[in-house]
N, C-alpha and C positions, 0 to 999 in steps of 0.2 A: 506492498500501498504506500503512495506518496501523497503528497501534502494536495492535488489536486483530486484525489480519489478520497479524501478526507470525509467531504460532505454527505456523499453516498452512504459512508462508511457508517457513518454518525446515524443518519436514518435507520437503516439496519440495525441495529444495537437499539434503539428505541422503540420500532417495531417489535422487535423479541422480545422488548421489554412488557410490551401488554399496553406501554403509557401512551397517551394522546398529547398527540403534538401539542396542541394550546397549557396541558398542565406542566409539560415540561419545560416548556417557554416562562412559564409563571414562573417555576422553581429557578431558571436561569438568569431571572431577571434579564428579561428580552421580549418584543413583540416577535406574537408568532408568524406576520411577515419575515421575520429576519431570520429565525429559525427555518422558518421553508425556504425562502432564499438560499442558506448555508445549506441544507441539508441536497437542495438540487445542483450544485456550484454554481450559483449564479452571484454567491456572495462567500469570499475569499473568510473560513475563520479566523479567529485572533489567538494565540493561546489560549487567552483570557475568556474566549468565549466557551473554546472547546474544553476547558477544565468547569468553566458552570455547568456546559451539558451535559458528562458526564456524569457530573457529579448528581446533576436532577436526575437522570436514569437511575442513578446506584450503580454501576458496575464492578465489579470486584477489581481488588487495587494492581491485576498484575495485566490485567485490558484496559486501565486507567493509562500504567504507564506506558504502553504502548503506544497508545493512540495520544500521549503528551507526548511521547520522542517526537514522531510524526509531525504533530504541531510545532515544534521545539526547531525542525529544519532550518526553520528560516529563524533566525536565532533574535533579531532585533526588529521594533516592529514600532512605526509612530502617529499615534493618532492626536492629530490637528486641536488646538482649542476649541478653533470655531468648530469643526466636528462635534465637539463634547456640548457646548453651547446650544447647537441645532439640538442635540437628543437633551438636553436638559440637564442642569448641574444639579439638579435632585434624583434623576436617573442615575448620573455617572454616579453618586454618593450608595445609592443604592444597589448599584454594582459592585463597587468597592468591599462595602458590607454583608455582599457572597463572600470577597475573597477574604477576608477578616475570619467571617466564621467557618473557613477551611483552613484556616493558620492556624497551625499549634507553636511556633516560635515567629513571633512579630520582633524585625528591627528596623528602629525609624533615626535616621540622621536629619535635624533639620538645622544651618545654622543660618533659617532667614525666618522663620515664623514659628510659633507654638506648634506642634505637630496638630493636627486634626482631631483627634481620641482625649486632646486635653485641654481643647480647648473651652471657655466660657460661652454662653449665646452671644453673649455682645460682642465678643469677642468673632465668633463666627458669623456673625453679619458685617460685620468689619469687612472680614476676609472675602465675602461672597458681595459686598457691596462695592467693589472696585470694580466689579467685572459688567457692570452695565447692563446689568441685566433689568426686568418690569418690579415691580413690589410685589407682585403674585408667586413669582419667578423665584424670588428674593427671599420669601416664606418657604416656601418648597423647602430648598435647598436646605436653608437655615435647619429646621426641621429632620430633614434626611441624614444630615451628617450629625447631629444631637442623638438621630437614633443608630447611630453604630456605635455609638459612645460605650452604647449596652455592654461591647465586648470587651470592655475594661475590665467589667467586674466578672467576668470570667475565669476563677481560679485554674482553669484546666489550661492555659494558654502561660505562655511565657511572655510578657511586654518587654522590649527594651529601646528606652531612646536616648539618643546621644546627642544635644543641645548644648550651640556654643552662646556664650555669655549676652553676645549681643541678641540673640533674639527676645531674651528677658529685659532688654534697655531698648528694645522698639517699639514705640510708644504709637501702638495702630488704634488705639484706645485710650480715653481721655487716662489723668491718671490715678481718682479712682477704680479707675473700671479693671487697670492693668493691676491693681494691689487686690484683686479680686481674680483676676486671671491668675497671680502668682499664688494667690492662696487654696487655686484651685489643684495649681501642681504639686505644691507642698502635701494636699491629704492626697493625690494619687500617689505619691513616691511610697507611704507609710503601706500600700498594700504588699503582699507578701508576695506578691506571680507581678509585681510591675518593680521595673529597676530604671531610674529615671540617674543622670549623668549630663553637670552639667561643663562646660570646656572651660575653664576661667580666660579672659583676655592675656591676663599677665602671664598663661603658664608658655615656656618654653615648645616653640612646634619645631616638626619638620617636616609637616604636610600642610597643606591648605585646604579649606574645606570646598570648594567649588561649586556644589550646586547640593540639594535636599536628595535622600532614594531614603527607600523602604524594599527591606528585604524580608522575602513569606519562604519561612520555613529557609529549606538550601536549591530552592527549585526556582526564584523568580524577583526580581528586581523592578522597582518601578522608579523615574525621573521625572522628574516637571521642570522644563525647560521654558524659554519665554513664550515659544511659539507652541510646545505637544507635549504630550506627556510619551515618555521613551519607556516601552516594556526588553527588558534583558531576561534570556531563559538559558544560555551558553551556561555552561555548566565554568568552563576556565573564567568569562567574565562576571556570573554572580560571585565566585570565588575572590575577586579582584573588590568587591565592592564589601566583600564581609572582613576581607582585611581592613581596605580602610576606618567600615566600621570599628572592628577591635581595635585598628591606631588611636583612635580618637576618644572610646572607651577607657584604654589605659590613659590616659594624660587628664581626666574629667575626674572630677569631686564626686564624691557619692557618699552614698550615707548620709551620718548628720553632719558630715561637710557641706553636703550639698543641698541642705536643708540648712545650713548656716548661711547659706550664696545667698537661695532664694531668698530669706528671712531679708537678708539686712539690704536687698534691692528694692524689696517688695515695703518695707519701711521708708525706705528714699522716697517710692511714690506716694504713700499715706503723709507723710510731712508736702510732700506738694500739692496734694489736694487740700490739705490743710491753709497753706498759704494764700492758697486761689480761692477761699471759699468765704 
């Protein structure tokens, strides 16, 4: 089986399972028309599409591994943000939630923004408010991201976050709201299955941040660039991101030390909020 035959093979799997196309599409967080186009070869599925479809069908792990290997034959994919905007940011958040639900080890590196799973509602609104969308689209996107955050409390997962100190100091919302955002990070840092680390600006470094990325288990990396979201699945490339993540994690503050760093910056925001009131 090659990549061009993948759609028909997925259709055969679905039919053999006895599941209707609508049910599989719903579980895979895609429209029935998109699933139909994938199954008939009119649309080439992404690695993420294939994983969601296989999960929705409920195939054994060995079968899933075989099909995912074919999907990964094209190891790097890019989806332009303009296409995601057309899809709807709330739908994109629902797709990410489906990925989060199937991920046991999540590693997030962020040099720019507070990671989505840790954002307060006010911060989420500020993030999506930059995207020139209608108020209705904004509300739906915010609600979808907040719904994703349920996975933060799933103790069967291991969630690791490495962020730079500049993330904590980037004033995307007013000081009082930033203080609330840092309190949210502090609260999450006390969960036993969550590891949050902060790379201090004053720490000596041998690497540069570059851009944010998310590693799901050891199978997939997603990267946000200015124009597109890039998905990487080649094991050699995934390993490069794991090494970068581990390198910054080793230089970062952790445990009680990271809480002292966050609390100090939070207190600065609280002081600014009082002086401006």
